[in-house]
LONUDO-708693 format. One record per atom (N, C-alpha, C): residue number from 1; x, y negated, z negated; atom name; residue in one letter; chain. Coordinates in Angstrom, 1 decimal, m for minus. Example, Ala and Ser with C-alpha at 12.3 -4.5 7.8 and 13.67 -1.06 7.14 Angstrom:
BEGIN
{1; {13.2; 5.7; m7.8}; "N"; "A"; "A"}
{1; {12.3; 4.5; m7.8}; "CA"; "A"; "A"}
{1; {13.2; 3.3; m7.8}; "C"; "A"; "A"}
{2; {12.8; 2.2; m7.1}; "N"; "S"; "A"}
{2; {13.7; 1.1; m7.1}; "CA"; "S"; "A"}
{2; {12.9; 0.0; m7.9}; "C"; "S"; "A"}
//
This chain:
BEGIN
{1; {m91.0; m29.3; 31.2}; "N"; "M"; "A"}
{1; {m91.2; m30.7; 31.3}; "CA"; "M"; "A"}
{1; {m92.9; m31.0; 31.5}; "C"; "M"; "A"}
{2; {m93.4; m31.8; 30.7}; "N"; "R"; "A"}
{2; {m94.7; m32.0; 30.7}; "CA"; "R"; "A"}
{2; {m94.9; m33.3; 31.6}; "C"; "R"; "A"}
{3; {m95.6; m33.4; 32.8}; "N"; "T"; "A"}
{3; {m95.6; m34.8; 33.7}; "CA"; "T"; "A"}
{3; {m97.2; m34.9; 33.9}; "C"; "T"; "A"}
{4; {m97.6; m36.0; 34.4}; "N"; "S"; "A"}
{4; {m98.7; m36.5; 34.9}; "CA"; "S"; "A"}
{4; {m98.9; m35.7; 36.4}; "C"; "S"; "A"}
{5; {m100.0; m36.1; 36.8}; "N"; "V"; "A"}
{5; {m100.2; m35.4; 38.2}; "CA"; "V"; "A"}
{5; {m99.6; m36.4; 39.3}; "C"; "V"; "A"}
{6; {m99.7; m37.7; 38.7}; "N"; "N"; "A"}
{6; {m99.2; m39.1; 39.8}; "CA"; "N"; "A"}
{6; {m97.3; m38.8; 39.8}; "C"; "N"; "A"}
{7; {m96.8; m38.1; 39.1}; "N"; "T"; "A"}
{7; {m95.3; m38.0; 39.0}; "CA"; "T"; "A"}
{7; {m94.8; m37.9; 40.5}; "C"; "T"; "A"}
{8; {m94.1; m38.7; 40.9}; "N"; "T"; "A"}
{8; {m93.7; m38.3; 42.0}; "CA"; "T"; "A"}
{8; {m92.1; m37.5; 42.1}; "C"; "T"; "A"}
{9; {m92.1; m37.0; 43.3}; "N"; "P"; "A"}
{9; {m90.6; m36.0; 43.1}; "CA"; "P"; "A"}
{9; {m89.4; m36.7; 43.3}; "C"; "P"; "A"}
{10; {m89.3; m38.2; 43.5}; "N"; "A"; "A"}
{10; {m88.5; m39.1; 43.3}; "CA"; "A"; "A"}
{10; {m88.1; m39.3; 41.7}; "C"; "A"; "A"}
{11; {m89.5; m39.6; 41.1}; "N"; "Q"; "A"}
{11; {m89.1; m39.8; 39.8}; "CA"; "Q"; "A"}
{11; {m88.6; m38.5; 38.9}; "C"; "Q"; "A"}
{12; {m89.3; m37.0; 39.2}; "N"; "L"; "A"}
{12; {m88.6; m36.0; 38.5}; "CA"; "L"; "A"}
{12; {m87.1; m35.8; 38.8}; "C"; "L"; "A"}
{13; {m87.0; m36.1; 40.2}; "N"; "S"; "A"}
{13; {m85.1; m36.2; 40.5}; "CA"; "S"; "A"}
{13; {m84.7; m37.3; 39.5}; "C"; "S"; "A"}
{14; {m85.1; m38.4; 39.5}; "N"; "A"; "A"}
{14; {m84.6; m39.3; 38.7}; "CA"; "A"; "A"}
{14; {m84.0; m38.9; 37.4}; "C"; "A"; "A"}
{15; {m85.3; m38.3; 36.9}; "N"; "I"; "A"}
{15; {m85.2; m37.8; 35.3}; "CA"; "I"; "A"}
{15; {m84.2; m36.6; 35.2}; "C"; "I"; "A"}
{16; {m84.3; m35.8; 36.0}; "N"; "K"; "A"}
{16; {m83.2; m34.5; 36.1}; "CA"; "K"; "A"}
{16; {m81.6; m35.0; 36.3}; "C"; "K"; "A"}
{17; {m81.7; m36.0; 37.3}; "N"; "Q"; "A"}
{17; {m80.2; m36.8; 37.4}; "CA"; "Q"; "A"}
{17; {m79.7; m37.2; 36.0}; "C"; "Q"; "A"}
{18; {m80.4; m37.9; 35.5}; "N"; "V"; "A"}
{18; {m79.9; m38.3; 33.9}; "CA"; "V"; "A"}
{18; {m79.9; m37.4; 32.8}; "C"; "V"; "A"}
{19; {m80.6; m36.3; 32.8}; "N"; "Q"; "A"}
{19; {m80.2; m35.2; 31.9}; "CA"; "Q"; "A"}
{19; {m79.0; m34.6; 32.1}; "C"; "Q"; "A"}
{20; {m78.7; m34.5; 33.6}; "N"; "A"; "A"}
{20; {m77.4; m33.7; 33.9}; "CA"; "A"; "A"}
{20; {m76.3; m34.8; 34.0}; "C"; "A"; "A"}
{21; {m76.3; m35.9; 34.4}; "N"; "D"; "A"}
{21; {m75.0; m36.6; 34.9}; "CA"; "D"; "A"}
{21; {m75.2; m38.2; 33.8}; "C"; "D"; "A"}
{22; {m76.4; m38.4; 33.0}; "N"; "G"; "A"}
{22; {m76.3; m39.5; 32.5}; "CA"; "G"; "A"}
{22; {m75.5; m39.8; 31.4}; "C"; "G"; "A"}
{23; {m75.2; m40.8; 31.0}; "N"; "T"; "A"}
{23; {m74.4; m41.1; 29.8}; "CA"; "T"; "A"}
{23; {m74.9; m40.6; 28.4}; "C"; "T"; "A"}
{24; {m74.4; m40.3; 27.5}; "N"; "P"; "A"}
{24; {m74.9; m40.1; 26.2}; "CA"; "P"; "A"}
{24; {m76.0; m40.6; 25.7}; "C"; "P"; "A"}
{25; {m75.9; m41.9; 25.5}; "N"; "Q"; "A"}
{25; {m77.1; m42.9; 25.3}; "CA"; "Q"; "A"}
{25; {m78.2; m42.8; 26.2}; "C"; "Q"; "A"}
{26; {m78.0; m42.6; 27.5}; "N"; "Q"; "A"}
{26; {m79.2; m42.7; 28.3}; "CA"; "Q"; "A"}
{26; {m79.9; m41.2; 28.0}; "C"; "Q"; "A"}
{27; {m78.8; m40.0; 28.0}; "N"; "R"; "A"}
{27; {m79.8; m38.9; 27.6}; "CA"; "R"; "A"}
{27; {m80.4; m39.0; 26.3}; "C"; "R"; "A"}
{28; {m80.0; m39.6; 25.2}; "N"; "T"; "A"}
{28; {m80.5; m39.8; 24.1}; "CA"; "T"; "A"}
{28; {m82.2; m40.4; 24.2}; "C"; "T"; "A"}
{29; {m81.8; m41.6; 24.9}; "N"; "V"; "A"}
{29; {m83.1; m42.6; 25.1}; "CA"; "V"; "A"}
{29; {m83.8; m41.8; 25.6}; "C"; "V"; "A"}
{30; {m83.8; m41.2; 27.3}; "N"; "L"; "A"}
{30; {m84.5; m40.2; 27.8}; "CA"; "L"; "A"}
{30; {m85.2; m39.3; 27.0}; "C"; "L"; "A"}
{31; {m84.6; m38.6; 26.2}; "N"; "A"; "A"}
{31; {m84.9; m37.4; 25.3}; "CA"; "A"; "A"}
{31; {m86.0; m37.8; 24.5}; "C"; "A"; "A"}
{32; {m85.9; m39.0; 23.6}; "N"; "H"; "A"}
{32; {m86.6; m39.6; 22.8}; "CA"; "H"; "A"}
{32; {m87.9; m40.1; 23.5}; "C"; "H"; "A"}
{33; {m87.8; m40.5; 24.6}; "N"; "L"; "A"}
{33; {m89.0; m40.9; 25.5}; "CA"; "L"; "A"}
{33; {m90.0; m39.7; 25.8}; "C"; "L"; "A"}
{34; {m89.3; m38.5; 26.4}; "N"; "M"; "A"}
{34; {m90.2; m37.6; 26.6}; "CA"; "M"; "A"}
{34; {m90.4; m36.7; 25.4}; "C"; "M"; "A"}
{35; {m90.0; m36.4; 24.1}; "N"; "D"; "A"}
{35; {m90.4; m36.2; 23.3}; "CA"; "D"; "A"}
{35; {m91.6; m36.7; 22.6}; "C"; "D"; "A"}
{36; {m91.5; m38.1; 22.5}; "N"; "W"; "A"}
{36; {m92.4; m38.9; 21.7}; "CA"; "W"; "A"}
{36; {m93.1; m39.7; 22.8}; "C"; "W"; "A"}
{37; {m93.5; m39.3; 23.8}; "N"; "R"; "A"}
{37; {m94.1; m39.6; 24.8}; "CA"; "R"; "A"}
{37; {m95.4; m40.6; 24.5}; "C"; "R"; "A"}
{38; {m95.9; m40.5; 23.5}; "N"; "D"; "A"}
{38; {m97.3; m41.1; 23.0}; "CA"; "D"; "A"}
{38; {m96.8; m42.7; 22.2}; "C"; "D"; "A"}
{39; {m95.7; m42.3; 21.7}; "N"; "K"; "A"}
{39; {m95.2; m43.4; 20.8}; "CA"; "K"; "A"}
{39; {m94.2; m44.3; 21.3}; "C"; "K"; "A"}
{40; {m93.3; m43.9; 22.0}; "N"; "G"; "A"}
{40; {m92.4; m44.6; 22.7}; "CA"; "G"; "A"}
{40; {m91.3; m45.1; 21.8}; "C"; "G"; "A"}
{41; {m90.4; m45.9; 21.9}; "N"; "L"; "A"}
{41; {m89.3; m46.3; 21.4}; "CA"; "L"; "A"}
{41; {m89.2; m47.9; 21.3}; "C"; "L"; "A"}
{42; {m88.8; m48.5; 20.3}; "N"; "S"; "A"}
{42; {m88.3; m49.9; 19.7}; "CA"; "S"; "A"}
{42; {m86.9; m50.0; 19.8}; "C"; "S"; "A"}
{43; {m86.4; m51.3; 19.9}; "N"; "Q"; "A"}
{43; {m85.1; m51.6; 19.5}; "CA"; "Q"; "A"}
{43; {m84.8; m51.3; 18.2}; "C"; "Q"; "A"}
{44; {m85.5; m51.6; 17.4}; "N"; "L"; "A"}
{44; {m85.2; m51.3; 16.1}; "CA"; "L"; "A"}
{44; {m85.2; m50.0; 15.5}; "C"; "L"; "A"}
{45; {m86.0; m49.3; 16.2}; "N"; "E"; "A"}
{45; {m86.1; m47.8; 16.2}; "CA"; "E"; "A"}
{45; {m84.5; m47.2; 16.7}; "C"; "E"; "A"}
{46; {m84.3; m47.7; 17.9}; "N"; "A"; "A"}
{46; {m83.2; m47.0; 18.7}; "CA"; "A"; "A"}
{46; {m82.0; m47.5; 17.9}; "C"; "A"; "A"}
{47; {m81.9; m48.7; 17.1}; "N"; "R"; "A"}
{47; {m80.7; m49.1; 16.1}; "CA"; "R"; "A"}
{47; {m80.8; m48.1; 15.2}; "C"; "R"; "A"}
{48; {m81.7; m47.9; 14.4}; "N"; "H"; "A"}
{48; {m81.9; m46.9; 13.4}; "CA"; "H"; "A"}
{48; {m81.7; m45.6; 13.4}; "C"; "H"; "A"}
{49; {m82.4; m45.1; 14.5}; "N"; "L"; "A"}
{49; {m82.3; m43.7; 14.7}; "CA"; "L"; "A"}
{49; {m81.1; m43.0; 15.4}; "C"; "L"; "A"}
{50; {m80.6; m44.0; 16.3}; "N"; "Y"; "A"}
{50; {m79.5; m43.4; 17.1}; "CA"; "Y"; "A"}
{50; {m78.2; m44.1; 17.4}; "C"; "Y"; "A"}
{51; {m78.4; m45.4; 16.5}; "N"; "R"; "A"}
{51; {m77.3; m46.6; 16.8}; "CA"; "R"; "A"}
{51; {m77.0; m47.1; 18.1}; "C"; "R"; "A"}
{52; {m78.2; m47.3; 18.7}; "N"; "I"; "A"}
{52; {m78.0; m47.6; 20.1}; "CA"; "I"; "A"}
{52; {m78.4; m49.2; 19.8}; "C"; "I"; "A"}
{53; {m77.2; m50.1; 19.8}; "N"; "A"; "A"}
{53; {m77.8; m51.5; 20.2}; "CA"; "A"; "A"}
{53; {m78.0; m52.3; 21.0}; "C"; "A"; "A"}
{54; {m77.9; m51.8; 22.2}; "N"; "A"; "A"}
{54; {m78.3; m52.5; 23.4}; "CA"; "A"; "A"}
{54; {m79.5; m51.7; 24.2}; "C"; "A"; "A"}
{55; {m80.6; m51.3; 23.5}; "N"; "L"; "A"}
{55; {m81.7; m50.6; 24.4}; "CA"; "L"; "A"}
{55; {m82.0; m51.3; 25.3}; "C"; "L"; "A"}
{56; {m82.4; m52.6; 25.7}; "N"; "P"; "A"}
{56; {m82.9; m52.9; 26.9}; "CA"; "P"; "A"}
{56; {m82.1; m53.0; 28.0}; "C"; "P"; "A"}
{57; {m80.6; m52.6; 27.6}; "N"; "R"; "A"}
{57; {m79.8; m52.1; 28.9}; "CA"; "R"; "A"}
{57; {m79.6; m50.9; 29.1}; "C"; "R"; "A"}
{58; {m80.1; m49.8; 28.1}; "N"; "R"; "A"}
{58; {m80.1; m48.4; 28.4}; "CA"; "R"; "A"}
{58; {m81.7; m48.4; 29.2}; "C"; "R"; "A"}
{59; {m82.3; m49.0; 28.9}; "N"; "I"; "A"}
{59; {m83.6; m48.7; 29.5}; "CA"; "I"; "A"}
{59; {m83.5; m49.5; 31.0}; "C"; "I"; "A"}
{60; {m82.6; m50.4; 31.3}; "N"; "A"; "A"}
{60; {m82.5; m51.0; 32.7}; "CA"; "A"; "A"}
{60; {m81.6; m49.9; 33.5}; "C"; "A"; "A"}
{61; {m80.7; m49.4; 32.7}; "N"; "D"; "A"}
{61; {m80.0; m48.0; 33.3}; "CA"; "D"; "A"}
{61; {m81.0; m47.1; 33.8}; "C"; "D"; "A"}
{62; {m81.7; m46.7; 33.0}; "N"; "L"; "A"}
{62; {m82.8; m45.5; 33.4}; "CA"; "L"; "A"}
{62; {m83.9; m46.2; 34.8}; "C"; "L"; "A"}
{63; {m84.1; m47.4; 34.8}; "N"; "V"; "A"}
{63; {m84.9; m47.8; 35.7}; "CA"; "V"; "A"}
{63; {m84.1; m48.1; 36.8}; "C"; "V"; "A"}
{64; {m82.9; m48.3; 37.0}; "N"; "E"; "A"}
{64; {m82.1; m48.6; 38.2}; "CA"; "E"; "A"}
{64; {m82.1; m47.1; 39.0}; "C"; "E"; "A"}
{65; {m82.0; m46.2; 38.1}; "N"; "V"; "A"}
{65; {m81.8; m44.7; 38.8}; "CA"; "V"; "A"}
{65; {m83.4; m44.1; 39.4}; "C"; "V"; "A"}
{66; {m84.2; m44.8; 38.8}; "N"; "G"; "A"}
{66; {m85.5; m44.4; 39.1}; "CA"; "G"; "A"}
{66; {m86.7; m43.9; 38.2}; "C"; "G"; "A"}
{67; {m86.1; m43.8; 36.8}; "N"; "V"; "A"}
{67; {m86.8; m43.3; 36.0}; "CA"; "V"; "A"}
{67; {m88.1; m44.4; 35.6}; "C"; "V"; "A"}
{68; {m89.6; m43.7; 35.6}; "N"; "P"; "A"}
{68; {m90.4; m44.8; 35.3}; "CA"; "P"; "A"}
{68; {m90.6; m45.2; 34.0}; "C"; "P"; "A"}
{69; {m90.2; m46.4; 33.4}; "N"; "I"; "A"}
{69; {m90.6; m46.7; 32.4}; "CA"; "I"; "A"}
{69; {m91.4; m47.9; 32.0}; "C"; "I"; "A"}
{70; {m92.4; m47.9; 31.1}; "N"; "R"; "A"}
{70; {m93.4; m49.1; 30.8}; "CA"; "R"; "A"}
{70; {m93.1; m49.4; 29.5}; "C"; "R"; "A"}
{71; {m93.2; m51.1; 29.8}; "N"; "K"; "A"}
{71; {m92.8; m51.9; 28.5}; "CA"; "K"; "A"}
{71; {m94.2; m52.4; 27.8}; "C"; "K"; "A"}
{72; {m94.4; m52.6; 26.7}; "N"; "A"; "A"}
{72; {m95.8; m53.0; 26.0}; "CA"; "A"; "A"}
{72; {m95.3; m53.8; 24.8}; "C"; "A"; "A"}
{73; {m95.8; m55.0; 24.6}; "N"; "R"; "A"}
{73; {m95.4; m55.7; 23.5}; "CA"; "R"; "A"}
{73; {m96.4; m55.2; 22.4}; "C"; "R"; "A"}
{74; {m95.6; m54.7; 21.0}; "N"; "D"; "A"}
{74; {m96.2; m54.6; 19.8}; "CA"; "D"; "A"}
{74; {m96.6; m55.7; 18.9}; "C"; "D"; "A"}
{75; {m97.8; m56.2; 18.4}; "N"; "Q"; "A"}
{75; {m97.8; m57.4; 17.8}; "CA"; "Q"; "A"}
{75; {m98.6; m56.9; 16.3}; "C"; "Q"; "A"}
{76; {m97.5; m57.0; 15.6}; "N"; "I"; "A"}
{76; {m98.1; m56.8; 13.9}; "CA"; "I"; "A"}
{76; {m98.2; m57.7; 13.1}; "C"; "I"; "A"}
{77; {m99.7; m58.0; 12.9}; "N"; "P"; "A"}
{77; {m100.0; m59.2; 11.8}; "CA"; "P"; "A"}
{77; {m98.7; m59.5; 11.0}; "C"; "P"; "A"}
{78; {m98.6; m60.8; 10.9}; "N"; "G"; "A"}
{78; {m97.4; m61.4; 9.8}; "CA"; "G"; "A"}
{78; {m96.0; m60.8; 10.5}; "C"; "G"; "A"}
{79; {m95.7; m60.5; 11.3}; "N"; "E"; "A"}
{79; {m94.4; m60.3; 12.0}; "CA"; "E"; "A"}
{79; {m94.2; m60.6; 13.3}; "C"; "E"; "A"}
{80; {m93.0; m60.8; 13.8}; "N"; "R"; "A"}
{80; {m92.7; m61.0; 15.2}; "CA"; "R"; "A"}
{80; {m92.9; m59.8; 16.0}; "C"; "R"; "A"}
{81; {m93.7; m60.0; 16.9}; "N"; "G"; "A"}
{81; {m94.0; m58.8; 18.0}; "CA"; "G"; "A"}
{81; {m92.6; m58.2; 18.7}; "C"; "G"; "A"}
{82; {m92.7; m56.8; 19.1}; "N"; "H"; "A"}
{82; {m91.2; m56.4; 19.9}; "CA"; "H"; "A"}
{82; {m91.7; m55.4; 21.0}; "C"; "H"; "A"}
{83; {m90.9; m55.4; 21.8}; "N"; "I"; "A"}
{83; {m91.2; m54.3; 23.1}; "CA"; "I"; "A"}
{83; {m91.3; m52.9; 22.8}; "C"; "I"; "A"}
{84; {m92.0; m52.2; 23.0}; "N"; "R"; "A"}
{84; {m92.0; m50.8; 22.9}; "CA"; "R"; "A"}
{84; {m91.9; m50.2; 24.2}; "C"; "R"; "A"}
{85; {m91.1; m49.4; 24.6}; "N"; "Y"; "A"}
{85; {m90.7; m48.7; 26.0}; "CA"; "Y"; "A"}
{85; {m91.2; m47.4; 25.9}; "C"; "Y"; "A"}
{86; {m91.9; m46.9; 27.0}; "N"; "S"; "A"}
{86; {m92.4; m45.5; 27.0}; "CA"; "S"; "A"}
{86; {m92.1; m44.8; 28.6}; "C"; "S"; "A"}
{87; {m92.0; m43.8; 28.5}; "N"; "L"; "A"}
{87; {m92.2; m43.0; 30.1}; "CA"; "L"; "A"}
{87; {m93.5; m43.5; 30.7}; "C"; "L"; "A"}
{88; {m93.3; m43.8; 31.9}; "N"; "D"; "A"}
{88; {m94.7; m44.0; 32.7}; "CA"; "D"; "A"}
{88; {m95.2; m42.9; 33.6}; "C"; "D"; "A"}
{89; {m95.2; m41.8; 33.2}; "N"; "I"; "A"}
{89; {m95.6; m40.7; 33.6}; "CA"; "I"; "A"}
{89; {m96.6; m39.8; 32.7}; "C"; "I"; "A"}
//
């Protein structure tokens, strides 16, 4: 697992907890965020790739157990902006 120098033991513990005991959707979202660390995941991508309709709820579940998540608004000219989630480690 590639992490930054600033990753706390509690954050690593939370990630390991989700990997071991999380719901299938939590594990899927976390795996995507870890594999695509630089790109992250949007609601549309989660729905298309994994059939996860409630990405904000899955993200909230991860945050509740201590997984550090960063939110950023993508603004594409001529389209509505959307939130992109990524690991904050």
